[in-house]
KOLKOLNU-479235 format. One record per residue (C-alpha): residue in three letters; x, y, z. Coordinates in steps of 0.05 Angstrom, whole numbers, padded with zeros to 5 digits, always signed. Each point is the difference from the previous one (the first is absolute). Layout:
BEGIN
ALAXYZ ...
//
This chain:
BEGIN
MET+00604+01862+02509 VAL-00026-00002+00072 LEU+00009-00062+00043 ASN-00045-00011+00061 SER+00023-00045+00056 CYS-00027+00000+00072 ASN-00030+00069-00007 GLU+00065+00030-00027 SER+00008+00030-00069 ILE+00065+00001-00037 ASN+00007+00040-00064 VAL+00046-00034-00051 LEU+00015+00032-00066 VAL+00020-00051-00053 TYR+00044+00025-00056 PRO+00001-00032-00068 HIS+00044-00060-00013 ILE+00069+00022-00024 TYR+00036-00039-00054 ASP+00073+00014-00010 SER+00066-00033-00019 ILE+00074+00001+00017 CYS+00061-00022-00039 THR+00038-00060+00027 GLY+00050+00023+00053 THR-00035+00066+00016 THR-00045+00021+00058 TYR-00071+00029+00005 ASP-00016+00049+00056 PHE-00069-00020+00025 ASN-00015+00052+00054 GLY+00069-00009+00032 ASP+00006-00075-00012 LEU+00053-00016-00052 LEU-00025-00058-00042 THR+00047-00041-00044 THR-00044-00057-00025 ALA-00065-00008-00037 GLY-00063-00012+00041 VAL-00064+00028+00029 TYR+00010+00049+00058 PHE-00048+00037+00047 ASP+00011+00061+00043 THR-00044+00038+00047 LEU+00009+00074+00006 THR-00030+00045+00054 GLY-00017+00071-00018 SER+00004+00060+00046 ASN-00074-00006+00016 GLY+00008-00072+00022 GLN-00030-00029-00062 ASP+00033-00064-00025 SER+00016-00013-00072 LEU+00012-00069-00030 VAL+00048-00004-00059 LYS+00011-00062-00043 LEU+00060-00007-00047 THR+00013-00054-00051 LEU+00073+00004-00019 SER+00029-00037-00060 GLU+00074-00009-00017 ILE+00029+00014-00069 ASN+00062-00037-00022 LEU+00061+00041-00019 PRO+00018+00004-00074 ILE+00055-00047-00024 VAL+00059+00044-00018 SER+00065-00017-00036 ALA+00061+00046-00008 GLY+00035-00052-00044 ASN+00063-00039+00011 ASP+00062+00027+00034 THR+00051+00021-00053 ILE+00072+00020-00013 LEU+00018+00062-00041 CYS+00067+00032-00019 ASN+00016+00068+00027 GLN-00007+00036-00067 PRO-00041+00060-00022 GLY-00071-00011-00025 THR-00068-00015+00029 VAL-00027-00071+00007 GLN-00076-00004+00004 PHE-00033-00048+00050 ASN-00074-00016+00000 GLY-00036-00029+00060 LEU-00065-00037-00002 PRO-00057+00016+00001 LEU+00014+00063-00040 GLY-00016+00067+00031 GLY+00042-00005+00063 THR+00058+00044+00022 TRP+00074-00014+00014 THR+00042+00026+00057 GLY+00074-00010+00013 THR+00069+00027-00016 HIS+00014+00019-00073 ILE-00071-00020-00022 ASN-00056+00048-00018 SER-00074-00012+00016 SER-00014-00029-00068 GLY+00056-00052+00003 GLY+00058+00034-00036 PHE+00065-00022+00034 ASP+00065+00038-00012 PRO+00062-00038+00024 ASN+00043+00051+00035 GLY+00052-00035+00041 VAL+00012-00072+00019 GLY-00040-00033+00055 LEU-00063-00039+00017 PHE-00063+00042-00005 GLU-00068-00016+00029 ASN-00059+00022-00043 VAL-00073-00007+00022 TYR-00060-00004-00047 THR-00067+00018+00033 TYR-00068-00009-00031 THR-00067+00023+00028 ASP-00063-00035-00027 PRO-00068+00033-00012 ASN-00022-00020+00070 GLY+00057+00041+00030 CYS+00039-00062+00021 ALA+00075+00007-00011 ASN+00056-00051-00004 SER+00074+00003-00017 ASP+00056-00043-00027 THR+00075+00012+00003 MET+00052-00009-00056 TYR+00074+00006+00012 ILE+00046+00027-00054 ASP+00074-00016+00008 VAL+00041+00053-00039 ILE+00070-00025-00015 ALA+00061+00033-00032 PRO+00005-00016-00075 ILE+00055-00045-00023 ASN+00041+00022-00060 ALA-00005-00048-00058 ASP+00064-00033-00024 ALA-00005-00036-00066 GLY+00070-00029+00009 VAL+00056-00004-00052 ASP-00011+00004-00075 PHE-00016-00066-00033 GLU-00004-00035-00067 GLY-00065-00028-00027 MET-00033-00032-00059 TYR-00067+00012-00031 ASN-00027-00059-00040 CYS-00058+00011-00048 GLY-00011-00066-00036 ASP+00049-00004-00058 TYR+00035+00065+00018 SER+00043+00015+00061 ILE+00032+00064+00025 ASN+00061-00001+00046 TRP+00016+00063+00039 ILE+00044+00029+00053 THR-00030+00055+00042 CYS+00005+00061-00044 LYS-00039+00052-00037 TRP-00046-00028-00054 ASN-00035+00032-00059 MET-00042-00053-00033 GLU-00051-00002-00055 TRP-00038-00064-00016 GLU-00048-00019-00054 TRP-00042-00063+00010 ASP-00043-00040-00047 TYR-00068-00026+00019 THR+00030-00066+00027 TYR+00042+00041+00048 ARG+00068-00016-00032 VAL+00052+00054-00010 ILE+00004+00018-00073 GLN+00046+00061+00006 SER+00042+00027+00057 ASN+00039+00064+00008 SER+00037+00007+00065 SER+00058+00039+00027 ARG+00032-00003+00067 ASN+00054+00035+00039 ILE+00043-00046+00042 
//
C-alpha cells in the first residue's frame, strides 16, 4: 500500500490479521511486548530498507481446565500400593512415593504433598494438590476373652471363648432341627 501526503510517499506493507490465543495466566510475545490479556493489538515494524509493516493481532484467552486431585487422606505405613485418580482423567502425578499414574506406596511416616497436573487439548495446564498423611499402624487389641450368647428364635447357644466345631441342619422355617457340636474349653 502506498500513502501520498504532501508530495511524500510512504510504503506500508500490511500483513494479514493474526488470530491467536493464550491460556489464562500465561503470556504472549507480540514482537517483544508480553501480552497477558485478550484483546486486539497493533504493531508497526520497520524493515532494513525503511519499509513499514502493520501487524494486527486478535488475542483470545482460554480458561484453564478444572482439575481435582481428590481429598487429602490418611494411610497407615504398611506395604502395598494405593491407587489415586485425579480428574479429568489423563493427567500425571508428581510427589514422594507416588508414580506418574497415581500409585502411592507408603514408605515411612510423614505428610506427603502430591500434585496432579492435567493438560487439555488446547495446551492449557492446571494442577491440584492432595496431601497424604502416612501414620504408624496401631496394633489391634481385642481385649480379654469374654462370654456370649447366640439366640436363634427358640434355640440358644451359650459359649465361653473356645474352639468350636459345629454342624447345623436347618429346616425351611430356619429352626434348628439337629445340632452336633463339640468344644474344647
